N, CA, C and O atoms as a GROMACS GRO file, in nm:
protein
  312
    1MET      N    1   9.370  -6.756  -6.546
    1MET     CA    2   9.251  -6.683  -6.587
    1MET      C    3   9.218  -6.707  -6.740
    1MET      O    4   9.300  -6.676  -6.826
    2PRO      N    5   9.106  -6.759  -6.769
    2PRO     CA    6   9.075  -6.789  -6.916
    2PRO      C    7   9.053  -6.660  -6.996
    2PRO      O    8   8.995  -6.563  -6.948
    3LEU      N    9   9.103  -6.664  -7.118
    3LEU     CA   10   9.086  -6.551  -7.205
    3LEU      C   11   8.950  -6.540  -7.259
    3LEU      O   12   8.890  -6.642  -7.294
    4ARG      N   13   8.897  -6.421  -7.269
    4ARG     CA   14   8.766  -6.405  -7.328
    4ARG      C   15   8.786  -6.342  -7.468
    4ARG      O   16   8.864  -6.248  -7.483
    5PRO      N   17   8.714  -6.397  -7.570
    5PRO     CA   18   8.727  -6.335  -7.701
    5PRO      C   19   8.676  -6.191  -7.702
    5PRO      O   20   8.577  -6.158  -7.636
    6SER      N   21   8.741  -6.110  -7.772
    6SER     CA   22   8.689  -5.968  -7.777
    6SER      C   23   8.569  -5.966  -7.870
    6SER      O   24   8.543  -6.059  -7.946
    7LEU      N   25   8.498  -5.857  -7.860
    7LEU     CA   26   8.370  -5.838  -7.934
    7LEU      C   27   8.402  -5.832  -8.079
    7LEU      O   28   8.320  -5.875  -8.161
    8GLN      N   29   8.518  -5.780  -8.115
    8GLN     CA   30   8.565  -5.775  -8.253
    8GLN      C   31   8.586  -5.909  -8.316
    8GLN      O   32   8.550  -5.933  -8.430
    9VAL      N   33   8.647  -5.998  -8.238
    9VAL     CA   34   8.670  -6.140  -8.281
    9VAL      C   35   8.540  -6.209  -8.302
    9VAL      O   36   8.527  -6.283  -8.400
   10LEU      N   37   8.441  -6.191  -8.216
   10LEU     CA   38   8.308  -6.251  -8.232
   10LEU      C   39   8.233  -6.203  -8.342
   10LEU      O   40   8.158  -6.281  -8.402
   11GLU      N   41   8.245  -6.071  -8.379
   11GLU     CA   42   8.189  -6.011  -8.484
   11GLU      C   43   8.242  -6.066  -8.618
   11GLU      O   44   8.167  -6.093  -8.711
   12MET      N   45   8.375  -6.082  -8.622
   12MET     CA   46   8.443  -6.142  -8.740
   12MET      C   47   8.397  -6.281  -8.766
   12MET      O   48   8.378  -6.321  -8.880
   13ARG      N   49   8.375  -6.361  -8.652
   13ARG     CA   50   8.337  -6.503  -8.665
   13ARG      C   51   8.190  -6.509  -8.724
   13ARG      O   52   8.159  -6.596  -8.807
   14GLU      N   53   8.104  -6.419  -8.681
   14GLU     CA   54   7.972  -6.415  -8.728
   14GLU      C   55   7.967  -6.385  -8.881
   14GLU      O   56   7.882  -6.441  -8.950
   15LYS      N   57   8.050  -6.304  -8.930
   15LYS     CA   58   8.063  -6.264  -9.072
   15LYS      C   59   8.135  -6.370  -9.152
   15LYS      O   60   8.123  -6.369  -9.275
   16GLN      N   61   8.208  -6.459  -9.094
   16GLN     CA   62   8.287  -6.562  -9.170
   16GLN      C   63   8.192  -6.650  -9.241
   16GLN      O   64   8.083  -6.683  -9.192
   17THR      N   65   8.236  -6.692  -9.365
   17THR     CA   66   8.158  -6.789  -9.443
   17THR      C   67   8.252  -6.905  -9.476
   17THR      O   68   8.374  -6.895  -9.477
   18TYR      N   69   8.183  -7.016  -9.502
   18TYR     CA   70   8.257  -7.138  -9.528
   18TYR      C   71   8.214  -7.190  -9.667
   18TYR      O   72   8.100  -7.172  -9.710
   19SER      N   73   8.306  -7.253  -9.733
   19SER     CA   74   8.274  -7.324  -9.861
   19SER      C   75   8.218  -7.456  -9.830
   19SER      O   76   8.224  -7.499  -9.715
   20ILE      N   77   8.164  -7.524  -9.923
   20ILE     CA   78   8.113  -7.665  -9.907
   20ILE      C   79   8.230  -7.752  -9.869
   20ILE      O   80   8.218  -7.833  -9.777
   21ARG      N   81   8.341  -7.736  -9.934
   21ARG     CA   82   8.459  -7.820  -9.893
   21ARG      C   83   8.500  -7.807  -9.748
   21ARG      O   84   8.530  -7.906  -9.681
   22GLU      N   85   8.501  -7.674  -9.698
   22GLU     CA   86   8.539  -7.646  -9.560
   22GLU      C   87   8.445  -7.714  -9.464
   22GLU      O   88   8.491  -7.778  -9.370
   23VAL      N   89   8.314  -7.703  -9.484
   23VAL     CA   90   8.215  -7.761  -9.398
   23VAL      C   91   8.221  -7.916  -9.401
   23VAL      O   92   8.199  -7.981  -9.298
   24ALA      N   93   8.251  -7.977  -9.521
   24ALA     CA   94   8.268  -8.122  -9.533
   24ALA      C   95   8.386  -8.162  -9.450
   24ALA      O   96   8.379  -8.262  -9.378
   25GLU      N   97   8.491  -8.092  -9.455
   25GLU     CA   98   8.616  -8.128  -9.373
   25GLU      C   99   8.590  -8.108  -9.226
   25GLU      O  100   8.638  -8.186  -9.144
   26LEU      N  101   8.515  -8.006  -9.189
   26LEU     CA  102   8.474  -7.983  -9.045
   26LEU      C  103   8.384  -8.094  -8.990
   26LEU      O  104   8.394  -8.133  -8.874
   27THR      N  105   8.297  -8.142  -9.075
   27THR     CA  106   8.198  -8.234  -9.019
   27THR      C  107   8.223  -8.381  -9.051
   27THR      O  108   8.175  -8.469  -8.979
   28GLY      N  109   8.298  -8.407  -9.156
   28GLY     CA  110   8.329  -8.539  -9.191
   28GLY      C  111   8.226  -8.596  -9.290
   28GLY      O  112   8.232  -8.714  -9.323
   29PHE      N  113   8.134  -8.516  -9.336
   29PHE     CA  114   8.033  -8.557  -9.435
   29PHE      C  115   8.096  -8.534  -9.569
   29PHE      O  116   8.192  -8.458  -9.581
   30SER      N  117   8.040  -8.600  -9.671
   30SER     CA  118   8.079  -8.572  -9.812
   30SER      C  119   8.031  -8.438  -9.857
   30SER      O  120   7.938  -8.381  -9.800
   31ARG      N  121   8.096  -8.385  -9.964
   31ARG     CA  122   8.057  -8.256 -10.022
   31ARG      C  123   7.920  -8.259 -10.074
   31ARG      O  124   7.850  -8.159 -10.067
   32GLN      N  125   7.875  -8.377 -10.132
   32GLN     CA  126   7.739  -8.385 -10.179
   32GLN      C  127   7.632  -8.388 -10.070
   32GLN      O  128   7.522  -8.337 -10.090
   33THR      N  129   7.665  -8.450  -9.952
   33THR     CA  130   7.574  -8.438  -9.840
   33THR      C  131   7.566  -8.299  -9.783
   33THR      O  132   7.457  -8.256  -9.747
   34ILE      N  133   7.676  -8.226  -9.774
   34ILE     CA  134   7.674  -8.091  -9.724
   34ILE      C  135   7.596  -7.999  -9.820
   34ILE      O  136   7.526  -7.907  -9.776
   35THR      N  137   7.608  -8.024  -9.949
   35THR     CA  138   7.536  -7.946 -10.045
   35THR      C  139   7.385  -7.959 -10.025
   35THR      O  140   7.311  -7.861 -10.023
   36ARG      N  141   7.341  -8.093 -10.009
   36ARG     CA  142   7.204  -8.115  -9.991
   36ARG      C  143   7.146  -8.062  -9.858
   36ARG      O  144   7.031  -8.019  -9.848
   37MET      N  145   7.235  -8.068  -9.755
   37MET     CA  146   7.197  -8.017  -9.622
   37MET      C  147   7.177  -7.859  -9.618
   37MET      O  148   7.086  -7.808  -9.551
   38PHE      N  149   7.266  -7.787  -9.691
   38PHE     CA  150   7.264  -7.643  -9.680
   38PHE      C  151   7.206  -7.567  -9.789
   38PHE      O  152   7.178  -7.449  -9.769
   39GLU      N  153   7.183  -7.624  -9.909
   39GLU     CA  154   7.141  -7.542 -10.024
   39GLU      C  155   6.996  -7.483 -10.006
   39GLU      O  156   6.961  -7.385 -10.072
   40GLY      N  157   6.914  -7.541  -9.920
   40GLY     CA  158   6.779  -7.487  -9.891
   40GLY      C  159   6.769  -7.408  -9.773
   40GLY      O  160   6.662  -7.354  -9.746
   41GLU      N  161   6.877  -7.394  -9.693
   41GLU     CA  162   6.878  -7.320  -9.568
   41GLU      C  163   6.872  -7.171  -9.597
   41GLU      O  164   6.931  -7.119  -9.692
   42ARG      N  165   6.794  -7.103  -9.507
   42ARG     CA  166   6.777  -6.958  -9.511
   42ARG      C  167   6.911  -6.897  -9.474
   42ARG      O  168   6.969  -6.939  -9.374
   43GLY      N  169   6.962  -6.801  -9.548
   43GLY     CA  170   7.083  -6.728  -9.509
   43GLY      C  171   7.206  -6.781  -9.590
   43GLY      O  172   7.309  -6.714  -9.589
   44VAL      N  173   7.201  -6.898  -9.662
   44VAL     CA  174   7.309  -6.945  -9.743
   44VAL      C  175   7.312  -6.868  -9.869
   44VAL      O  176   7.210  -6.840  -9.933
   45LEU      N  177   7.444  -6.830  -9.907
   45LEU     CA  178   7.458  -6.750 -10.026
   45LEU      C  179   7.493  -6.841 -10.147
   45LEU      O  180   7.591  -6.915 -10.143
   46ILE      N  181   7.409  -6.831 -10.255
   46ILE     CA  182   7.435  -6.917 -10.372
   46ILE      C  183   7.447  -6.823 -10.486
   46ILE      O  184   7.360  -6.742 -10.516
   47ILE      N  185   7.563  -6.839 -10.549
   47ILE     CA  186   7.598  -6.747 -10.670
   47ILE      C  187   7.605  -6.843 -10.788
   47ILE      O  188   7.683  -6.938 -10.785
   48GLU      N  189   7.523  -6.821 -10.894
   48GLU     CA  190   7.524  -6.902 -11.006
   48GLU      C  191   7.561  -6.834 -11.137
   48GLU      O  192   7.525  -6.719 -11.158
   49ARG      N  193   7.624  -6.896 -11.214
   49ARG     CA  194   7.650  -6.856 -11.356
   49ARG      C  195   7.584  -6.945 -11.442
   49ARG      O  196   7.613  -7.065 -11.440
   50PRO      N  197   7.491  -6.896 -11.527
   50PRO     CA  198   7.414  -6.991 -11.608
   50PRO      C  199   7.493  -7.046 -11.721
   50PRO      O  200   7.591  -6.988 -11.766
   51GLU      N  201   7.449  -7.158 -11.768
   51GLU     CA  202   7.513  -7.225 -11.879
   51GLU      C  203   7.505  -7.148 -12.007
   51GLU      O  204   7.396  -7.099 -12.038
   52THR      N  205   7.604  -7.134 -12.082
   52THR     CA  206   7.602  -7.071 -12.212
   52THR      C  207   7.636  -7.186 -12.313
   52THR      O  208   7.659  -7.302 -12.278
   53LEU      N  209   7.637  -7.139 -12.440
   53LEU     CA  210   7.669  -7.228 -12.548
   53LEU      C  211   7.812  -7.292 -12.529
   53LEU      O  212   7.832  -7.409 -12.560
   54TYR      N  213   7.903  -7.219 -12.482
   54TYR     CA  214   8.041  -7.270 -12.470
   54TYR      C  215   8.090  -7.294 -12.326
   54TYR      O  216   8.199  -7.348 -12.308
   55LYS      N  217   8.014  -7.255 -12.224
   55LYS     CA  218   8.057  -7.269 -12.082
   55LYS      C  219   7.951  -7.340 -12.004
   55LYS      O  220   7.832  -7.318 -12.024
   56ARG      N  221   7.996  -7.429 -11.914
   56ARG     CA  222   7.905  -7.495 -11.829
   56ARG      C  223   7.850  -7.413 -11.716
   56ARG      O  224   7.913  -7.314 -11.678
   57LYS      N  225   7.743  -7.446 -11.664
   57LYS     CA  226   7.684  -7.385 -11.539
   57LYS      C  227   7.783  -7.392 -11.426
   57LYS      O  228   7.850  -7.494 -11.409
   58HIS      N  229   7.793  -7.288 -11.347
   58HIS     CA  230   7.877  -7.292 -11.230
   58HIS      C  231   7.800  -7.239 -11.109
   58HIS      O  232   7.722  -7.144 -11.120
   59ARG      N  233   7.823  -7.302 -10.994
   59ARG     CA  234   7.746  -7.252 -10.876
   59ARG      C  235   7.839  -7.259 -10.756
   59ARG      O  236   7.903  -7.360 -10.727
   60SER      N  237   7.842  -7.144 -10.688
   60SER     CA  238   7.930  -7.127 -10.574
   60SER      C  239   7.836  -7.114 -10.452
   60SER      O  240   7.745  -7.030 -10.455
   61ILE      N  241   7.855  -7.193 -10.348
   61ILE     CA  242   7.770  -7.189 -10.228
   61ILE      C  243   7.861  -7.139 -10.110
   61ILE      O  244   7.966  -7.198 -10.085
   62ARG      N  245   7.824  -7.041 -10.043
   62ARG     CA  246   7.891  -6.992  -9.915
   62ARG      C  247   7.801  -7.000  -9.801
   62ARG      O  248   7.687  -6.954  -9.806
   63ILE      N  249   7.852  -7.058  -9.693
   63ILE     CA  250   7.769  -7.091  -9.570
   63ILE      C  251   7.817  -6.995  -9.462
   63ILE      O  252   7.931  -7.008  -9.418
   64PRO      N  253   7.737  -6.898  -9.417
   64PRO     CA  254   7.764  -6.812  -9.313
   64PRO      C  255   7.794  -6.897  -9.174
   64PRO      O  256   7.737  -7.005  -9.154
   65HIS      N  257   7.878  -6.847  -9.089
   65HIS     CA  258   7.903  -6.921  -8.963
   65HIS      C  259   7.778  -6.929  -8.889
   65HIS      O  260   7.759  -7.034  -8.828
   66VAL      N  261   7.688  -6.834  -8.882
   66VAL     CA  262   7.561  -6.843  -8.802
   66VAL      C  263   7.475  -6.958  -8.864
   66VAL      O  264   7.409  -7.029  -8.789
   67VAL      N  265   7.474  -6.975  -8.981
   67VAL     CA  266   7.385  -7.079  -9.056
   67VAL      C  267   7.451  -7.214  -9.016
   67VAL      O  268   7.382  -7.305  -8.972
   68TYR      N  269   7.581  -7.225  -9.030
   68TYR     CA  270   7.651  -7.342  -8.997
   68TYR      C  271   7.626  -7.390  -8.856
   68TYR      O  272   7.601  -7.508  -8.832
   69GLU      N  273   7.632  -7.297  -8.764
   69GLU     CA  274   7.604  -7.335  -8.620
   69GLU      C  275   7.458  -7.379  -8.597
   69GLU      O  276   7.430  -7.471  -8.521
   70ARG      N  277   7.370  -7.309  -8.666
   70ARG     CA  278   7.228  -7.336  -8.646
   70ARG      C  279   7.198  -7.489  -8.703
   70ARG      O  280   7.121  -7.564  -8.642
   71VAL      N  281   7.256  -7.522  -8.809
   71VAL     CA  282   7.229  -7.655  -8.872
   71VAL      C  283   7.298  -7.761  -8.787
   71VAL      O  284   7.240  -7.865  -8.758
   72ILE      N  285   7.418  -7.736  -8.749
   72ILE     CA  286   7.496  -7.830  -8.660
   72ILE      C  287   7.420  -7.854  -8.529
   72ILE      O  288   7.408  -7.969  -8.484
   73ARG      N  289   7.368  -7.748  -8.469
   73ARG     CA  290   7.296  -7.759  -8.340
   73ARG      C  291   7.173  -7.839  -8.365
   73ARG      O  292   7.141  -7.927  -8.286
   74ARG      N  293   7.103  -7.812  -8.472
   74ARG     CA  294   6.982  -7.893  -8.502
   74ARG      C  295   7.004  -8.042  -8.521
   74ARG      O  296   6.925  -8.127  -8.481
   75LEU      N  297   7.125  -8.068  -8.589
   75LEU     CA  298   7.158  -8.211  -8.608
   75LEU      C  299   7.196  -8.277  -8.472
   75LEU      O  300   7.164  -8.393  -8.446
   76ALA      N  301   7.264  -8.201  -8.388
   76ALA     CA  302   7.307  -8.258  -8.253
   76ALA      C  303   7.186  -8.287  -8.163
   76ALA      O  304   7.193  -8.378  -8.081
   77ILE      N  305   7.076  -8.214  -8.176
   77ILE     CA  306   6.954  -8.232  -8.102
   77ILE      C  307   6.883  -8.369  -8.135
   77ILE      O  308   6.825  -8.436  -8.050
   78LYS      N  309   6.893  -8.401  -8.258
   78LYS     CA  310   6.818  -8.529  -8.305
   78LYS      C  311   6.875  -8.650  -8.255
   78LYS      O  312   6.824  -8.759  -8.285
   0.00000   0.00000   0.00000
């Protein structure tokens, strides 16, 4: 009898987020390609620290599981 994931596991998966590096490893694309694919997607979390006189600009991109699935599904259809 196949095991069915519990509702709690499904909810945790929906809240899971991936880094650019994780998505690159999952898909086999480069980190630059993943950044270009996801930075304009609705629902992607982008946290930026502006450049200051002594520190460079830093940007962290987190991709929710739901957004990841939506983009991968769209790519698979093409």
